[in-house]
TORDREN-701296 format. One record per residue (C-alpha): residue number from 1; x, y, z. Coordinates in steps of 0.05 Angstrom, whole numbers, plus 32768, in hexadecimal, padded with zeros to 4 digits. Layout:
BEGIN
i | xx | yy | zz
NUM | X | Y | Z
...
END
This chain:
BEGIN
i | xx | yy | zz
1 | 7DAB | 801D | 7FDC
2 | 7DB7 | 8025 | 8028
3 | 7DE8 | 7FEC | 8027
4 | 7E0F | 8014 | 7FEE
5 | 7E06 | 805C | 8003
6 | 7E11 | 8059 | 8050
7 | 7E54 | 8033 | 804F
8 | 7E6A | 805A | 8012
9 | 7E5F | 809B | 8035
10 | 7E81 | 8085 | 8074
11 | 7EBC | 806F | 804C
12 | 7EBA | 80AF | 8021
13 | 7EBA | 80DE | 805D
14 | 7EF2 | 80B2 | 8083
15 | 7F2A | 80C6 | 8055
16 | 7F54 | 80FB | 807A
17 | 7F5D | 8141 | 8059
18 | 7FA0 | 8137 | 8039
19 | 7F85 | 80FA | 8015
20 | 7F41 | 8113 | 7FFD
21 | 7F5D | 8159 | 7FE8
22 | 7F89 | 8131 | 7FB2
23 | 7F4C | 8104 | 7F9D
24 | 7F5F | 80C9 | 7FC3
25 | 7F33 | 8099 | 7FEE
26 | 7F3F | 807D | 8034
27 | 7F7B | 804B | 8037
28 | 7F7B | 8014 | 8023
29 | 7F4F | 8024 | 7FEC
30 | 7F78 | 8056 | 7FC2
31 | 7F42 | 8075 | 7F96
32 | 7EFE | 807F | 7F9C
33 | 7EEB | 804E | 7F66
34 | 7F07 | 8018 | 7F8F
35 | 7ED4 | 8026 | 7FCB
36 | 7E9E | 8028 | 7F92
37 | 7EB2 | 7FE5 | 7F77
38 | 7EBF | 7FBF | 7FB6
39 | 7E77 | 7FDA | 7FD6
40 | 7E57 | 7FC4 | 7F91
41 | 7E79 | 7F83 | 7F8C
42 | 7E69 | 7F74 | 7FD6
43 | 7E21 | 7F7F | 7FD0
44 | 7E0A | 7F3D | 7FB2
45 | 7E36 | 7F18 | 7FEA
46 | 7E17 | 7F49 | 8020
47 | 7DD0 | 7F34 | 8007
48 | 7DE0 | 7EEB | 8008
49 | 7DFC | 7EEE | 804C
50 | 7DC2 | 7F17 | 8060
51 | 7D92 | 7EE3 | 804B
52 | 7DBA | 7EAC | 806B
53 | 7DBB | 7ED0 | 80AE
54 | 7D75 | 7EE4 | 80A8
55 | 7D63 | 7E97 | 809F
56 | 7D90 | 7E87 | 80E1
57 | 7D68 | 7EB7 | 8106
58 | 7D23 | 7E9A | 80ED
59 | 7D3A | 7E4F | 80FB
60 | 7D4F | 7E65 | 813F
61 | 7D0D | 7E82 | 814D
62 | 7D28 | 7EC9 | 8157
63 | 7D07 | 7F02 | 813C
64 | 7D32 | 7F40 | 8120
65 | 7D18 | 7F84 | 8137
66 | 7D13 | 7FB1 | 80F8
67 | 7D42 | 7FE4 | 8113
68 | 7D77 | 7FB6 | 812C
69 | 7D9B | 7FA7 | 80E6
70 | 7D9A | 7FF6 | 80DE
71 | 7DBD | 8004 | 8121
72 | 7DEB | 7FD5 | 8112
73 | 7DFF | 7FEF | 80D2
74 | 7E07 | 8038 | 80E9
75 | 7E38 | 801A | 811B
76 | 7E5C | 7FF6 | 80EA
77 | 7E5D | 8033 | 80BA
78 | 7E77 | 8061 | 80F7
79 | 7EAC | 802F | 8109
80 | 7EC5 | 802E | 80BD
81 | 7EC2 | 807D | 80C1
82 | 7EEF | 8080 | 80F9
83 | 7F1E | 8043 | 80F6
84 | 7F26 | 8036 | 80A9
85 | 7F62 | 8062 | 809C
86 | 7F84 | 8049 | 80D9
87 | 7F78 | 8000 | 80C3
88 | 7F92 | 8011 | 807E
89 | 7FD2 | 8030 | 8097
90 | 7FDC | 7FED | 80C4
91 | 7FD7 | 7FC6 | 807C
92 | 8009 | 7FF0 | 805D
93 | 803F | 7FB9 | 8064
94 | 800E | 7F81 | 804D
95 | 800A | 7F62 | 8005
96 | 7FD5 | 7F6B | 7FD0
97 | 7FAC | 7F2D | 7FE5
98 | 7FA3 | 7F3F | 8030
99 | 7F93 | 7F89 | 801D
100 | 7F5F | 7F6B | 7FEC
101 | 7F3F | 7F3E | 8023
102 | 7F40 | 7F77 | 8058
103 | 7F19 | 7FA2 | 8023
104 | 7EEB | 7F6F | 800E
105 | 7ED6 | 7F57 | 8052
106 | 7ED4 | 7F9E | 806B
107 | 7EA2 | 7FB1 | 8035
108 | 7E78 | 7F75 | 803D
109 | 7E6F | 7F7E | 8086
110 | 7E5D | 7FC6 | 807C
111 | 7E24 | 7FB7 | 8049
112 | 7E0A | 7F76 | 8070
113 | 7DDC | 7F98 | 80AA
114 | 7DBA | 7FBD | 806F
115 | 7DAD | 7F80 | 8045
116 | 7D96 | 7F5B | 8082
117 | 7D5F | 7F8C | 8086
118 | 7D44 | 7F77 | 803E
119 | 7D55 | 7F32 | 8044
120 | 7D18 | 7F04 | 803A
121 | 7D2C | 7EBC | 802F
122 | 7D69 | 7E8E | 8043
123 | 7DA0 | 7E95 | 8017
124 | 7DC3 | 7E58 | 7FF2
125 | 7E08 | 7E3E | 8001
126 | 7E1D | 7E3F | 7FB8
127 | 7E03 | 7E8A | 7FB6
128 | 7E30 | 7E9E | 7FEB
129 | 7E6C | 7E80 | 7FC4
130 | 7E5E | 7E98 | 7F83
131 | 7E57 | 7EE1 | 7FA5
132 | 7E93 | 7EDC | 7FD4
133 | 7EC1 | 7EC8 | 7F93
134 | 7EA3 | 7F05 | 7F6D
135 | 7EA8 | 7F34 | 7FAA
136 | 7EF4 | 7F27 | 7FAB
137 | 7F00 | 7F1C | 7F64
138 | 7EE2 | 7F59 | 7F41
139 | 7F05 | 7F8C | 7F70
140 | 7F45 | 7F6A | 7F6D
141 | 7F45 | 7F6C | 7F1D
142 | 7F2E | 7FB9 | 7F28
143 | 7F67 | 7FC4 | 7F59
144 | 7F9A | 7FA3 | 7F27
145 | 7F85 | 7FCF | 7EEE
146 | 7F89 | 800F | 7F1B
147 | 7FCB | 8001 | 7F38
148 | 7FE4 | 7FF8 | 7EF1
149 | 7FC4 | 8037 | 7ED8
150 | 7FDB | 805D | 7F18
151 | 8025 | 804A | 7F0C
152 | 8023 | 805F | 7EC4
153 | 8006 | 80A7 | 7ED6
154 | 8033 | 80A9 | 7F0E
155 | 806F | 809E | 7EE5
156 | 8056 | 80CF | 7EB1
157 | 804C | 8104 | 7EE5
158 | 8092 | 80F8 | 7EFF
159 | 80AD | 80FF | 7EB4
160 | 808D | 8148 | 7EB9
161 | 80AF | 8151 | 7EFD
162 | 806E | 815D | 7F19
163 | 807C | 8140 | 7F5D
164 | 8042 | 8156 | 7F89
165 | 8011 | 813C | 7F54
166 | 8034 | 80FD | 7F4D
167 | 8033 | 80EC | 7F94
168 | 7FE8 | 80DB | 7FA1
169 | 7FEB | 80A8 | 7F68
170 | 8029 | 8085 | 7F84
171 | 8003 | 8089 | 7FC9
172 | 7FC5 | 8065 | 7FA9
173 | 7FF0 | 8033 | 7F85
174 | 800E | 801F | 7FCB
175 | 7FC7 | 8018 | 7FE8
176 | 7FB9 | 7FE7 | 7FB8
177 | 7FF3 | 7FC1 | 7FAB
178 | 802E | 7FDA | 7FD4
179 | 8060 | 7FA5 | 7FBF
180 | 8055 | 7FAE | 7F73
181 | 8091 | 7FC7 | 7F4F
182 | 8096 | 8007 | 7F2D
183 | 80B0 | 8014 | 7EE5
184 | 80D7 | 804F | 7ED3
185 | 810D | 804F | 7F09
186 | 8155 | 803A | 7F04
187 | 8146 | 8003 | 7F37
188 | 8105 | 7FDF | 7F4A
189 | 80DF | 8008 | 7F7B
190 | 809F | 7FFD | 7F9E
191 | 806A | 802F | 7FA3
192 | 8074 | 803E | 7FF0
193 | 80BF | 804F | 7FE0
194 | 80AD | 8080 | 7FA6
195 | 8081 | 80A5 | 7FD8
196 | 80BB | 80AC | 8003
197 | 80EA | 80C3 | 7FD1
198 | 80B4 | 80F3 | 7FBC
199 | 80A9 | 8112 | 8004
200 | 80F5 | 811E | 800B
201 | 80F7 | 8145 | 7FC6
202 | 80BB | 8168 | 7FD1
203 | 80D2 | 8181 | 8015
204 | 8116 | 8194 | 7FFC
205 | 80F9 | 81BA | 7FC2
206 | 80C7 | 81DC | 7FEF
207 | 80FD | 81F0 | 801F
208 | 8123 | 820C | 7FE5
209 | 80E7 | 8239 | 7FCF
210 | 80CC | 8248 | 800F
211 | 80EC | 828D | 8018
212 | 80D6 | 82A5 | 7FD5
213 | 80FC | 82C1 | 7F9C
214 | 813C | 82E3 | 7FAD
215 | 8146 | 832C | 7FA0
216 | 8181 | 8320 | 7F75
217 | 8182 | 82E8 | 7F4A
218 | 8192 | 82E0 | 7F02
219 | 8162 | 82CE | 7EC8
220 | 817D | 827F | 7ECF
221 | 8170 | 8282 | 7F16
222 | 8126 | 8296 | 7F08
223 | 8121 | 8264 | 7ED7
224 | 8139 | 822E | 7F00
225 | 810D | 8248 | 7F41
226 | 80D0 | 8241 | 7F10
227 | 80E2 | 81F9 | 7F03
228 | 80E2 | 81EF | 7F4E
229 | 8099 | 8210 | 7F54
230 | 807D | 81E1 | 7F1C
231 | 809B | 81A1 | 7F45
232 | 8070 | 81BB | 7F7B
233 | 802E | 81C8 | 7F4D
234 | 8037 | 8217 | 7F5B
235 | 8027 | 8226 | 7F17
236 | 800F | 826F | 7F1F
237 | 804C | 8284 | 7F40
238 | 8075 | 8263 | 7F09
239 | 8054 | 8288 | 7ED3
240 | 8055 | 82CB | 7EF4
241 | 80A0 | 82C5 | 7EF6
242 | 80AC | 82A3 | 7EB0
243 | 8087 | 82E1 | 7E91
244 | 80BD | 830F | 7EAB
245 | 80F4 | 82E7 | 7E88
246 | 810F | 82EE | 7E44
247 | 80EF | 82CB | 7E12
248 | 8111 | 828A | 7DF8
249 | 80FF | 823F | 7DE8
250 | 8106 | 8225 | 7E2E
251 | 80DF | 825D | 7E4D
252 | 80A6 | 8259 | 7E1E
253 | 80A2 | 820C | 7E2B
254 | 80A4 | 8217 | 7E73
255 | 806F | 824B | 7E71
256 | 8045 | 821E | 7E44
257 | 804C | 81EA | 7E7F
258 | 8038 | 821F | 7EAE
259 | 7FFD | 8234 | 7E8E
260 | 7FE7 | 81EA | 7E80
261 | 7FE7 | 81D9 | 7EC7
262 | 7FB5 | 8212 | 7ED5
263 | 7F86 | 81F6 | 7EA0
264 | 7F99 | 822C | 7E6E
265 | 7FA4 | 81FB | 7E34
266 | 7F96 | 8228 | 7DF8
267 | 7FC6 | 8262 | 7E15
268 | 7FFB | 822C | 7E20
269 | 7FF4 | 820D | 7DD9
270 | 7FFA | 8259 | 7DC0
271 | 803C | 8264 | 7DE5
272 | 805D | 8222 | 7DC6
273 | 803E | 8219 | 7D82
274 | 806E | 8249 | 7D5F
275 | 80A6 | 8220 | 7D78
276 | 8096 | 81E7 | 7D4D
277 | 80C1 | 820B | 7D17
278 | 8100 | 8203 | 7D40
279 | 8139 | 81E0 | 7D21
280 | 814A | 81BB | 7D63
281 | 8123 | 8173 | 7D66
282 | 811F | 8174 | 7DB1
283 | 8100 | 81B7 | 7DB7
284 | 80CC | 819B | 7D81
285 | 80C0 | 815E | 7DA9
286 | 80B3 | 8187 | 7DE7
287 | 807E | 81B3 | 7DC4
288 | 805C | 8173 | 7DA4
289 | 805D | 8155 | 7DEA
290 | 803E | 8192 | 7E08
291 | 8008 | 8198 | 7DD2
292 | 7FF5 | 8152 | 7DDD
293 | 7FF2 | 815C | 7E2B
294 | 7FC5 | 8198 | 7E22
295 | 7F99 | 8171 | 7DF4
296 | 7F94 | 8137 | 7E1C
297 | 7F80 | 8163 | 7E57
298 | 7F49 | 8181 | 7E2F
299 | 7F2F | 813D | 7E25
300 | 7F3B | 813F | 7DDA
301 | 7F58 | 8100 | 7DCC
302 | 7F56 | 80FF | 7D7F
303 | 7F81 | 8140 | 7D7F
304 | 7FB3 | 8118 | 7DAB
305 | 7FB8 | 80E0 | 7D76
306 | 7FBB | 8119 | 7D3E
307 | 7FF5 | 813C | 7D63
308 | 8020 | 80FC | 7D6B
309 | 8016 | 80E4 | 7D28
310 | 802A | 812A | 7D0C
311 | 8069 | 8126 | 7D3E
312 | 807E | 80E4 | 7D19
313 | 8081 | 8106 | 7CDB
314 | 8098 | 814D | 7CF0
315 | 80CE | 8134 | 7D1D
316 | 80EE | 80FB | 7CFC
317 | 812C | 80F7 | 7D2A
318 | 80FA | 80E2 | 7D5F
319 | 80C7 | 80BA | 7D33
320 | 80D0 | 807B | 7D5B
321 | 80C5 | 809F | 7D9E
322 | 8083 | 80C1 | 7D8B
323 | 8068 | 807E | 7D65
324 | 8077 | 8067 | 7DB0
325 | 804F | 80A2 | 7DCF
326 | 8016 | 8093 | 7D9F
327 | 8015 | 804B | 7DB3
328 | 8010 | 8060 | 7DFC
329 | 7FD5 | 808F | 7DEF
330 | 7FB0 | 8057 | 7DC8
331 | 7FBE | 802A | 7E02
332 | 7FA0 | 805F | 7E36
333 | 7F61 | 8070 | 7E09
334 | 7F47 | 8025 | 7DFF
335 | 7F6A | 8010 | 7DBB
336 | 7F94 | 7FD6 | 7DCF
337 | 7F9D | 7FC0 | 7D83
338 | 7FB1 | 8006 | 7D67
339 | 7FDE | 8007 | 7DA9
340 | 8004 | 7FC7 | 7D9C
341 | 800A | 7FD8 | 7D50
342 | 802A | 801C | 7D68
343 | 805C | 7FFC | 7D92
344 | 8074 | 7FCA | 7D5F
345 | 807E | 8005 | 7D2C
346 | 80A0 | 802A | 7D64
347 | 80D4 | 7FF3 | 7D6F
348 | 80E2 | 7FF2 | 7D23
349 | 80EA | 803A | 7D22
350 | 811B | 803A | 7D63
351 | 812C | 7FFB | 7D87
352 | 8137 | 8023 | 7DC5
353 | 80ED | 8028 | 7DCA
354 | 80E3 | 7FD8 | 7DD9
355 | 80F3 | 7FDD | 7E22
356 | 80C3 | 8018 | 7E2C
357 | 808D | 7FF8 | 7E03
358 | 808D | 7FB6 | 7E25
359 | 806F | 7FC3 | 7E67
360 | 8031 | 7FE1 | 7E3D
361 | 8030 | 7FA5 | 7E14
362 | 802B | 7F7B | 7E56
363 | 7FF8 | 7FA6 | 7E74
364 | 7FC8 | 7FA3 | 7E32
365 | 7FD1 | 7F57 | 7E2D
366 | 7FBE | 7F4C | 7E74
367 | 7F81 | 7F7B | 7E79
368 | 7F68 | 7F73 | 7E36
369 | 7F3E | 7F37 | 7E16
370 | 7F64 | 7F1C | 7DE5
371 | 7F2C | 7F22 | 7DB1
372 | 7F36 | 7F6A | 7DB6
373 | 7F7F | 7F6B | 7DA8
374 | 7F7E | 7F34 | 7D71
375 | 7FB2 | 7F08 | 7D92
END
């Protein structure tokens, strides 16, 4: 227990406030789940090494004071607390393999002293080999899946113009796989490059709104100002301004978005649902997207699927698009077979959906056992 608890706490508190406040772990782990997976995967190897090193001490006729491994473990944990973030930043330009090796060796080293306390017999060489493979392979598989998920979620947030919310996703992806190309951009872009672009945009928008709302400004100017506030995830301020504007579909949709970002999902639904009767297909598309996002944020995945299925029928001009969105929903909620079928149907309805669906197909086939997708 100590072999996981002490290193885990050290790495948890090692994250600086600017990362911890947005749900990130210390670099180069990215997400807290990467810390947990690395430590758990490192435990068997640390136990095997503890048994092996204990045997070396015994064969050499040396005794191990019971307090010595604990002191070593505390020292290693202190070093991790003070140095891991700096080491992670040094590894910024390294590839996926080098970061995986550094994370794995670090976790094994942190756990080893505590495992040495409980060691009771010499470890076998084959056990060391087996546990070493597991310690590297399991976190690497998890890291690849997390990086893929982070790229998708980061891209989705950028499509919603949520710059501040998207930034942590791209930072974490960069921690895991800094040279992995990101989809959704006009040219191939690596996660660190996306973060630089986001930093520049966020700084520019922040400067534009730092003086507050001008005293003399048109309704359109106020509307545009609320868009900048939502870019920065300042939803409450945007809501207050939007409520002063004349009602129209664009204002209602943006007000619904501002309410949704504050967790007022039902109120957001009430604002946009009347727009489902609009003759404009683009407006109806935006309403269904907002309703589906609200349902997803409420963790009502069945309602998300129902809304997207309804949109396929009620917005026939965009049936292929909503069929693609239904496939994305299935792929993100663990229904790979249904996702692949939905993507096939989306391409039949609208061939332009093919390049959008292909990355999701590739991710499903890469991370899902063939027996679960029937191919």
